[in-house]
C-alpha positions, -999 to +999 in steps of 0.1 A: +062+821+729+086+824+700+059+816+675+040+847+685+070+870+680+059+874+644+034+903+641+013+886+614+010+853+634+001+873+665-026+891+645-040+858+632-040+843+667-057+873+682-083+873+654-092+836+658-093+840+696-116+870+693-140+851+670-141+822+695-147+845+724-174+864+706-191+831+697-189+819+733-203+852+747-231+854+721-241+818+727-240+823+765-262+854+762-287+836+740-290+808+766-291+831+797-317+854+783-338+824+770-342+838+736-365+819+713-348+797+686-315+801+705-301+769+690-308+783+655-290+815+663-261+796+679-257+776+647-257+807+626-231+823+649-210+792+647-211+792+608-203+829+608-174+823+632-161+795+610-163+817+578-144+845+595-117+822+608-113+806+574-111+841+558-084+852+583-064+820+576-068+825+539-055+861+541-026+850+563-015+820+542-019+840+510+005+866+524+029+839+536+028+823+501+036+857+486+066+861+510+079+826+502+076+831+465+095+864+468+123+846+488+125+818+462+127+843+434+156+861+452+174+828+458+169+818+421+183+851+410+213+847+432+220+812+418+216+827+383+246+850+390+232+882+407+254+884+438+237+916+451+203+902+459+190+898+495+158+885+511+138+911+530+138+902+567+125+933+584+101+915+607+103+891+636+097+854+639+112+821+629+107+826+592+124+860+591+152+846+613+157+819+586+157+846+559+183+865+580+205+834+582+202+829+544+213+865+539+243+859+562+252+828+542+250+848+510+273+874+524+298+847+535+297+831+500+302+864+483+332+871+506+347+837+498+341+843+461+358+877+462+388+862+482+391+833+456+390+858+428+418+878+444+438+847+450+434+835+414+445+870+402+476+868+425+483+833+413+480+842+377+504+871+381+528+849+401+527+821+375+535+846+348+565+859+368+578+824+376+574+813+339+595+842+328+621+839+355+626+801+349+624+799+311+652+825+305+680+807+326+669+773+314+673+785+278+707+799+286+718+767+303+707+747+272+728+770+250+758+767+273+755+730+273+753+729+235+785+749+233+803+726+257+792+696+236+806+713+205+839+721+221+844+688+238+839+664+209+874+651+213+871+645+251+847+615+257+843+621+294+832+657+291+810+647+261+793+621+283+788+645+312+774+672+289+749+647+275+738+637+310+734+674+319+713+678+288+690+651+300+687+666+334+680+701+319+652+685+298+638+669+329+638+703+347+622+720+317+595+693+316+589+696+354+586+734+351+562+732+322+540+706+338+540+725+371+529+757+353+502+738+334+488+722+365+489+755+384+471+773+356+444+746+355+440+748+392+438+786+392+412+785+364+434+809+343+433+788+312+403+793+289+396+760+271+390+765+234+364+737+230+351+725+197+337+692+183+367+671+176+370+637+160+384+612+185+399+590+158+420+619+144+433+628+179+443+591+185+461+590+151+481+621+159+491+606+193+502+574+176+523+593+150+540+612+178+551+581+197+555+558+167+593+563+163+600+556+200+577+526+200+595+511+170+629+518+186+618+500+217+601+471+199+566+480+211+533+485+193+506+511+195+472+499+184+440+520+178+405+508+180+372+527+177+345+541+155+358+568+132+326+589+135+328+595+173+333+631+182+341+648+215+334+684+225+368+694+239+400+715+237+420+693+212+455+704+224+448+697+261+430+664+255+459+653+232+483+662+261+462+642+286+461+610+265+497+614+254+508+614+291+490+580+295+506+566+264+540+578+275+534+562+309+524+530+292+556+530+271+577+536+302+563+506+319+562+479+292+590+457+280+600+449+245+572+434+226+546+452+246+513+465+232+496+498+240+460+501+230+440+534+226+403+525+224+373+548+223+336+541+224+304+562+225+274+554+248+241+572+252+255+603+268+292+594+274+323+592+253+348+568+268+386+567+260+407+538+273+445+535+272+456+499+280+490+482+282+503+447+290+532+460+310+543+455+346+510+468+362+506+490+393+511+476+428+478+476+448+494+498+474+499+525+448+465+525+431+450+551+454+480+575+451+491+575+415+473+608+407+490+626+435+516+652+425+552+640+428+541+606+440+568+580+434+561+544+441+587+525+461+580+495+438+586+514+406+618+508+385+614+541+368+641+565+380+635+593+354+599+601+361+589+632+380+555+622+392+535+649+374+522+633+342+492+615+357+484+645+379+483+667+348+461+642+330+437+642+358+436+680+360+429+682+322+402+656+323+385+673+353+387+707+335+366+690+308+341+678+335+353+643+329+364+614+352+395+592+351+398+557+366+425+531+367+423+493+367+455+474+370+468+439+378+504+435+389+524+417+362+495+418+337+489+454+327+470+486+333+440+503+319+432+540+323+395+548+316+384+583+308+347+592+306+334+625+292+298+637+290+287+639+254+264+671+253+252+662+217+235+631+232+219+648+262 
């Protein structure tokens, strides 16, 4: 029997069986030899047997409780960050087999963590190399293009082509920068510098940034929210995330369109919403818009690179937040971002 493989269970079983056998033998002897008050002595023997069995069980379960408490303490220590702890499993039986499996799982998790650490280090170094290798030629190309524009002021066709090339270079630079940002967020190589920031001030800065474009295109950016609401975040990254949503809204609204940035605070959540009355998102695209490089076959935007929303999602999730989208085709779109508010927890 597997249950008897454990030495302590076997000892308990033998002890209880010995008590029962001793009781049976003593009772049989008392009856066979017709000893006076045999029933009285049998009762006393039964009580003694019960006390001894209870004592054996108490000692066994106390020892088991001690073993379990030790195992729980080791697991808690591992969860707290000590990756070198193991549970003692130098005995046989089902319980110790379970402990052995837990130790094996810990070893596998440690190996995965080490591999992930090595992969992140490699990715960090690769990102640094790629950034350097790409930024230098892009900067050179921008300079060359500027020189061509200066030299070709009298030649309209060359001037036109140089302006188009400038736009494409800007797109490539934006693509490279966004790719690097997303990769750094994925690799965990960016340390978010969080502090308590006023949401109203962040929204005002974003509005000022896009105000010139909005006026040129005949669109309006409206802000709505309590000026006292604060969010524990990295201001620069959150500004970038919301700016991507506002830019996306401007790209998909017609003249006279309105983009609204609203924020509210609930019991333990700060919610920021970016809403527009533009063309909306086709139902077929709703589940794919946060994928990298996703381009809708229904979209009229030919300049987008399909990374803005992916970057926004990565930034929000790096802040332990969530982002959702609600859209009606031909009516408009709302992006809802929710952040836990630790000051309210």
